[in-house]
C-alpha positions as CSV (number, residue, x, y, z in Angstrom):
1,X,113.1,96.3,99.5
2,X,109.6,97.7,98.9
3,X,106.2,96.3,98.0
4,X,102.7,97.5,97.4
5,X,99.6,96.2,99.2
6,X,97.2,95.1,96.5
7,X,94.3,93.6,98.5
8,X,93.0,91.7,101.5
9,X,93.3,88.0,101.5
10,X,89.7,86.9,100.8
11,X,87.4,84.2,99.7
12,X,83.9,84.2,98.4
13,X,82.3,84.8,101.7
14,X,85.1,85.8,104.0
15,X,87.7,88.6,104.3
16,X,90.8,88.1,106.4
17,X,91.5,91.6,107.6
18,X,94.9,90.7,109.1
19,X,96.2,89.1,106.0
20,X,97.2,91.1,102.9
21,X,98.4,90.3,99.4
22,X,101.5,92.2,98.5
23,X,103.2,92.7,95.1
24,X,106.9,93.1,95.4
25,X,109.0,95.2,92.9
26,X,111.4,93.1,90.8
27,X,109.7,89.8,91.7
28,X,107.5,88.4,88.9
29,X,107.8,84.6,89.4
30,X,106.8,82.2,92.1
31,X,110.3,80.8,92.4
32,X,111.7,84.2,93.5
33,X,109.4,84.4,96.4
34,X,110.9,81.4,98.2
35,X,113.8,83.5,99.5
36,X,111.3,86.1,101.0
37,X,109.3,83.7,103.2
38,X,109.8,84.6,106.9
39,X,110.9,88.2,106.2
40,X,109.5,91.1,108.3
41,X,107.1,93.7,106.7
42,X,106.2,97.1,108.1
43,X,103.5,99.5,107.1
44,X,103.4,103.1,108.6
45,X,99.9,104.5,108.9
46,X,99.2,108.2,108.3
47,X,99.2,108.7,112.1
48,X,102.7,107.3,112.2
49,X,101.7,104.0,113.8
50,X,103.8,101.0,112.7
51,X,102.0,97.7,111.9
52,X,104.3,94.8,111.5
53,X,103.8,91.5,109.7
54,X,105.6,88.4,108.4
55,X,105.6,87.0,104.9
56,X,104.0,83.5,105.2
57,X,103.5,82.2,101.7
58,X,103.4,83.0,98.0
59,X,100.1,83.9,96.3
60,X,99.6,82.9,92.7
61,X,102.2,82.4,90.1
62,X,103.3,86.0,89.4
63,X,105.3,86.8,92.5
64,X,102.8,88.1,94.9
65,X,103.1,87.0,98.6
66,X,100.7,86.7,101.5
67,X,101.6,88.6,104.7
68,X,100.0,88.1,108.1
69,X,100.0,91.3,110.1
70,X,99.7,91.5,113.9
71,X,96.4,93.4,113.8
72,X,93.7,93.9,111.2
73,X,94.7,96.3,108.5
74,X,92.6,99.4,107.6
75,X,91.2,99.9,104.1
76,X,93.3,103.0,103.7
77,X,96.4,100.7,103.4
78,X,95.3,99.4,100.0
79,X,97.7,100.6,97.3
80,X,100.3,101.9,99.8
81,X,103.9,100.9,100.1
82,X,105.4,98.6,102.7
83,X,109.0,98.0,103.7
84,X,110.4,94.5,103.6
85,X,113.4,93.8,105.8
């Protein structure tokens, strides 16, 4: 399964660099995200480094999820694909 990183998780004054909002293909409702919580996510950087994360929670009502990665994510990851296992 694949998804696309859409943005950092953020508030008005804070940006959480280790948490990202991911939009998953073929998931467009909050109810469909319940099966995905706890699954592993991998992003491969241009330098072939693998950064792993876990889906923690849904985000909004249109099927986006919040993923917590093991380290802070670079800005070049925005708009790139991730693998969901």
